[in-house]
C-alpha positions as CSV (number, residue, x, y, z in Angstrom):
1,M,0.0,0.0,0.0
2,Q,2.0,2.9,-1.3
3,S,1.3,6.6,-1.8
4,I,2.7,9.1,-4.2
5,A,2.7,11.8,-1.4
6,P,6.0,12.5,0.2
7,L,6.5,11.8,3.9
8,W,6.6,15.6,4.8
9,L,3.1,16.1,3.3
10,W,1.8,13.3,5.6
11,V,3.3,15.2,8.5
12,V,1.8,18.5,7.3
13,F,-1.6,16.8,7.0
14,V,-1.5,15.3,10.5
15,V,-0.3,18.6,12.1
16,F,-3.1,20.5,10.3
17,V,-5.8,18.2,11.4
18,L,-4.7,18.3,15.0
19,A,-4.4,22.1,14.9
20,A,-7.8,22.5,13.3
21,L,-9.5,20.3,15.9
22,F,-7.6,22.2,18.7
23,V,-8.7,25.6,17.4
24,D,-12.3,24.3,17.0
25,F,-12.4,23.1,20.5
26,V,-10.9,26.3,21.9
27,V,-13.5,28.4,20.0
28,L,-16.3,26.0,21.1
29,K,-15.2,26.3,24.8
30,K,-15.0,30.2,24.6
31,Q,-18.4,30.4,22.9
32,G,-20.1,28.0,25.2
33,S,-23.4,26.3,24.4
34,H,-25.1,28.4,21.7
35,E,-27.3,28.0,18.7
36,V,-25.4,28.2,15.4
37,G,-26.9,30.6,12.9
38,V,-26.9,30.3,9.1
39,K,-24.4,33.2,8.8
40,E,-21.9,31.5,11.2
41,A,-22.4,28.1,9.5
42,L,-21.9,29.7,6.0
43,N,-18.7,31.5,7.1
44,W,-17.2,28.3,8.5
45,S,-18.3,26.3,5.4
46,I,-16.4,28.7,3.2
47,V,-13.3,28.5,5.5
48,W,-13.2,24.7,5.4
49,I,-13.8,24.5,1.6
50,A,-11.1,27.1,1.1
51,L,-8.6,25.2,3.3
52,S,-9.4,22.0,1.4
53,F,-8.6,23.6,-2.0
54,L,-5.5,25.2,-0.5
55,F,-4.3,21.7,0.7
56,N,-5.1,20.3,-2.7
57,G,-2.9,23.0,-4.3
58,L,-0.1,22.0,-1.9
59,F,-0.6,18.4,-2.8
60,W,-0.4,19.3,-6.5
61,W,2.9,21.1,-5.9
62,A,4.3,18.2,-3.8
63,V,3.5,15.6,-6.5
64,K,5.0,17.8,-9.2
65,D,8.1,18.4,-7.2
66,T,8.5,14.7,-6.4
67,T,7.7,13.3,-9.9
68,G,8.7,16.2,-12.0
69,S,5.5,15.6,-14.0
70,T,2.7,18.2,-14.3
71,A,0.5,15.6,-15.9
72,I,0.8,13.3,-12.9
73,A,0.2,16.2,-10.5
74,N,-2.9,17.2,-12.4
75,E,-4.3,13.7,-12.3
76,K,-3.6,13.2,-8.6
77,S,-5.1,16.6,-7.8
78,L,-8.2,15.7,-9.7
79,E,-8.4,12.4,-7.8
80,F,-8.4,14.4,-4.5
81,L,-11.0,16.8,-5.8
82,T,-13.3,14.0,-7.0
83,G,-12.9,12.1,-3.8
84,Y,-13.6,15.2,-1.7
85,L,-16.7,16.0,-3.8
86,I,-18.0,12.4,-3.5
87,E,-17.6,12.4,0.3
88,K,-19.1,15.9,0.6
89,S,-22.1,14.9,-1.5
90,L,-22.7,11.7,0.4
91,A,-22.3,13.6,3.7
92,V,-25.6,15.4,2.8
93,D,-27.5,12.2,3.2
94,N,-25.6,11.6,6.5
95,I,-26.7,15.1,7.7
96,F,-30.4,14.4,7.0
97,V,-30.1,11.3,9.3
98,F,-28.4,13.5,11.9
99,L,-31.4,15.9,11.6
100,M,-33.8,13.0,12.2
101,I,-31.8,11.9,15.3
102,F,-31.8,15.4,16.8
103,T,-35.5,15.8,16.1
104,Y,-36.4,12.4,17.5
105,F,-34.6,13.1,20.8
106,A,-35.6,16.8,20.8
107,V,-32.0,17.8,21.2
108,P,-31.8,21.6,22.1
109,A,-30.0,23.6,19.4
110,V,-27.4,24.8,21.9
111,Y,-26.2,21.3,22.5
112,Q,-26.0,20.1,18.9
113,K,-22.7,21.8,18.2
114,R,-20.8,19.8,20.8
115,V,-22.4,16.5,19.7
116,L,-21.3,17.1,16.2
117,M,-17.8,18.1,17.3
118,I,-17.3,14.8,19.2
119,G,-18.9,12.9,16.3
120,I,-16.3,14.4,13.9
121,I,-13.4,13.3,16.0
122,G,-14.9,9.8,16.3
123,A,-15.5,9.8,12.5
124,I,-11.8,10.8,11.7
125,V,-10.4,8.0,13.9
126,L,-12.8,5.3,12.7
127,R,-12.5,6.2,9.0
128,T,-8.7,6.3,9.3
129,I,-8.8,2.7,10.5
130,M,-11.3,1.7,7.8
131,I,-9.3,3.3,5.0
132,L,-6.0,1.7,6.1
133,V,-7.6,-1.7,6.4
134,G,-9.4,-1.2,3.1
135,G,-6.2,-0.1,1.4
136,W,-4.4,-3.2,2.7
137,L,-7.2,-5.5,1.5
138,L,-7.2,-4.0,-2.0
139,A,-3.4,-4.3,-2.1
140,Q,-3.6,-8.0,-1.1
141,F,-6.8,-9.0,-2.9
142,H,-7.6,-7.2,-6.1
143,W,-10.9,-9.0,-6.6
144,I,-12.3,-7.0,-3.6
145,L,-12.7,-4.1,-6.0
146,Y,-15.6,-6.1,-7.7
147,V,-17.2,-6.7,-4.3
148,F,-17.0,-3.1,-3.4
149,G,-18.4,-2.1,-6.8
150,A,-21.3,-4.5,-6.5
151,F,-22.0,-3.3,-3.0
152,L,-22.1,0.4,-4.1
153,V,-24.5,-0.5,-7.0
154,L,-26.9,-2.4,-4.6
155,T,-26.6,0.5,-2.1
156,G,-27.5,3.0,-4.8
157,V,-30.5,1.0,-5.9
158,K,-31.7,0.7,-2.3
159,M,-31.2,4.4,-1.7
160,W,-33.3,5.2,-4.9
161,W,-36.0,2.8,-3.6
162,A,-36.1,4.4,-0.2
163,A,-35.9,8.0,-1.4
164,G,-39.0,10.0,-0.6
165,Q,-40.1,7.6,2.2
166,E,-40.5,9.0,5.6
167,P,-37.6,7.7,7.8
168,S,-38.3,6.7,11.4
169,L,-36.1,5.7,14.4
170,D,-38.9,3.9,16.3
171,D,-38.0,0.5,15.0
172,N,-34.2,1.2,14.7
173,P,-32.4,-2.0,16.0
174,A,-29.4,0.0,17.3
175,L,-31.6,2.3,19.3
176,K,-33.5,-0.7,20.8
177,L,-30.2,-2.4,21.7
178,L,-28.8,0.8,23.4
179,R,-32.0,1.2,25.5
180,K,-31.7,-2.5,26.6
181,L,-28.1,-2.1,27.6
182,L,-28.3,1.3,29.2
183,P,-30.8,2.9,31.5
184,V,-31.6,6.4,30.1
185,S,-32.8,9.5,32.0
186,K,-36.0,11.1,30.8
187,G,-34.5,14.5,30.3
188,F,-31.2,16.2,29.5
189,D,-28.7,17.3,32.1
190,G,-27.0,20.2,30.3
191,E,-24.3,18.8,28.0
192,K,-23.6,15.9,30.3
193,F,-23.6,12.3,28.9
194,F,-24.3,10.7,32.3
195,T,-26.3,11.9,35.3
196,L,-27.4,10.7,38.7
197,E,-31.0,9.6,39.1
198,N,-32.3,8.1,42.3
199,G,-28.7,7.7,43.4
200,K,-27.7,5.7,40.2
201,R,-25.4,6.9,37.4
202,I,-27.3,6.6,34.1
203,A,-27.0,7.8,30.6
204,T,-28.7,10.9,29.3
205,P,-30.5,11.2,26.0
206,L,-27.4,13.1,24.7
207,F,-25.3,10.0,25.2
208,M,-27.7,8.1,23.1
209,V,-27.5,10.7,20.4
210,I,-23.7,10.5,20.4
211,C,-23.8,6.7,20.0
212,L,-26.3,6.9,17.1
213,V,-24.4,9.7,15.3
214,G,-21.2,7.6,15.5
215,L,-23.0,4.5,14.3
216,T,-24.6,6.4,11.5
217,D,-21.3,7.8,10.4
218,V,-19.7,4.3,10.3
219,I,-22.6,3.0,8.2
220,F,-22.2,5.8,5.7
221,A,-18.4,5.4,5.6
222,V,-19.0,1.9,4.3
223,D,-20.5,3.6,1.2
224,S,-18.2,6.6,0.8
225,I,-14.8,5.0,1.4
226,P,-15.2,2.3,-1.3
227,A,-16.6,5.0,-3.6
228,I,-13.4,7.0,-3.2
229,F,-11.3,3.9,-3.7
230,A,-13.0,3.5,-7.0
231,I,-11.4,6.8,-8.0
232,T,-7.9,6.1,-6.6
233,Q,-6.2,3.4,-4.6
234,D,-3.7,5.9,-3.1
235,P,-4.4,5.8,0.6
236,F,-3.2,9.4,1.1
237,I,-5.7,10.8,-1.3
238,V,-8.5,8.6,0.1
239,L,-7.7,9.6,3.6
240,T,-7.1,13.3,3.1
241,S,-10.1,13.9,0.8
242,N,-12.3,12.1,3.4
243,V,-11.0,13.9,6.4
244,F,-11.2,17.4,4.8
245,A,-14.8,16.7,3.9
246,I,-15.5,15.5,7.5
247,L,-13.9,18.6,9.0
248,G,-16.5,20.8,7.4
249,L,-19.3,18.5,8.3
250,R,-20.5,20.5,11.4
251,A,-20.7,23.8,9.6
252,M,-22.4,22.0,6.7
253,F,-25.0,20.5,9.0
254,F,-26.1,23.8,10.4
255,L,-26.2,25.3,6.9
256,L,-28.3,22.5,5.4
257,Q,-30.5,22.4,8.5
258,A,-32.1,25.7,7.4
259,V,-32.7,24.6,3.8
260,A,-33.2,20.8,4.2
261,S,-36.6,20.9,2.5
262,K,-35.1,22.5,-0.6
263,F,-33.1,19.3,-1.4
264,H,-35.9,16.8,-1.2
265,L,-34.8,15.0,-4.4
266,L,-31.1,14.9,-3.6
267,N,-31.2,11.2,-2.5
268,Y,-32.1,10.3,-6.0
269,G,-29.0,12.0,-7.3
270,L,-26.8,10.4,-4.6
271,A,-28.3,7.0,-5.6
272,V,-27.3,7.5,-9.3
273,I,-23.8,8.6,-8.2
274,L,-23.3,5.4,-6.1
275,V,-24.5,3.2,-9.1
276,F,-22.1,5.1,-11.4
277,I,-19.1,4.8,-9.1
278,G,-19.9,1.1,-8.4
279,T,-20.1,0.4,-12.1
280,K,-16.8,2.2,-12.7
281,M,-15.2,0.0,-10.0
282,M,-16.5,-3.2,-11.5
283,L,-15.3,-2.2,-15.0
284,I,-11.8,-1.0,-13.8
285,D,-10.0,-3.9,-15.5
286,I,-12.0,-3.7,-18.7
287,F,-12.3,0.1,-19.2
288,K,-10.9,2.7,-16.9
289,I,-13.1,5.8,-16.8
290,P,-10.8,8.9,-16.7
291,V,-10.9,10.9,-13.4
292,A,-11.9,14.1,-15.2
293,V,-15.0,12.2,-16.6
294,S,-15.9,10.9,-13.2
295,L,-15.6,14.4,-11.7
296,G,-17.8,15.8,-14.5
297,V,-20.5,13.1,-14.0
298,V,-20.6,13.6,-10.2
299,V,-20.8,17.4,-10.6
300,G,-23.4,17.1,-13.3
301,I,-25.6,14.8,-11.3
302,L,-25.4,17.0,-8.2
303,A,-26.2,20.1,-10.2
304,I,-29.2,18.6,-12.0
305,T,-30.6,17.2,-8.8
306,M,-30.2,20.4,-6.8
307,I,-31.7,22.6,-9.5
308,W,-34.6,20.2,-10.0
309,S,-35.1,20.1,-6.2
310,A,-35.1,23.9,-6.0
311,K,-37.7,24.1,-8.8
312,T,-40.0,21.5,-7.3
313,A,-39.5,22.2,-3.6
314,P,-42.8,22.3,-1.7
315,N,-43.8,25.7,-0.3
316,T,-43.3,25.9,3.4
């Protein structure tokens, strides 16, 4: 499992992620519990997207400096951009599930920011492990590409079939299991995950939310990580594009929260993207679809779906 990225760029990436998380936690601590508005979410979204593109520019320069080839640098940069866009687009569906979880548990808006922040750290750790394991498996067993591809196609078909249906957590097996394993208090106790009730230490609904958010992210990672591996088998590109998309997830959540009803058809577009990426993966040894074409298809599907959603959005 090799990467074209030089060692120093790995170090830069790790230092940047740690610094970004540290700054985010410091800002969070100073601000305290508060409701994130659309303006704040938009500003942070712009910052994270700009930083992602800046890192991609640094990656392009590093590849060109290492290989001496502009063509290779362009190709690898496009792979990062495509992977980033795929993860970002699939994260939208993830966010809709987060909204459902927060609504189901009636999580106060002032607590949602902290839940998402902890969820992001958990997602980075778990996805790093999954990507490293996935990269090793692909390096050892090439045929797993076909398994991943078929899985993405089936997931896309299932997503299309489920699109438009009203989701519910009432029959969620994970939630039922958590409630059997842990006694849960009836109300919140500030931002605490555990509280004392009748002299016993029990979980709060906020802890249940954290568990479900983490589980949801793992489930969605099973889709998004193979989708990025279909674009590139370079572990550095898969990991960095994934993590940069995750770092902007919290701001993206609060931004989409205000306009969720405007993207009611987006799941159909995401389903088509998964089927396309899965098909690309299964055909990789027969016909390799250029990265630029893959990027164009993903952008085109998202643009068409979002425009169509905006035009047919129900009046609220």
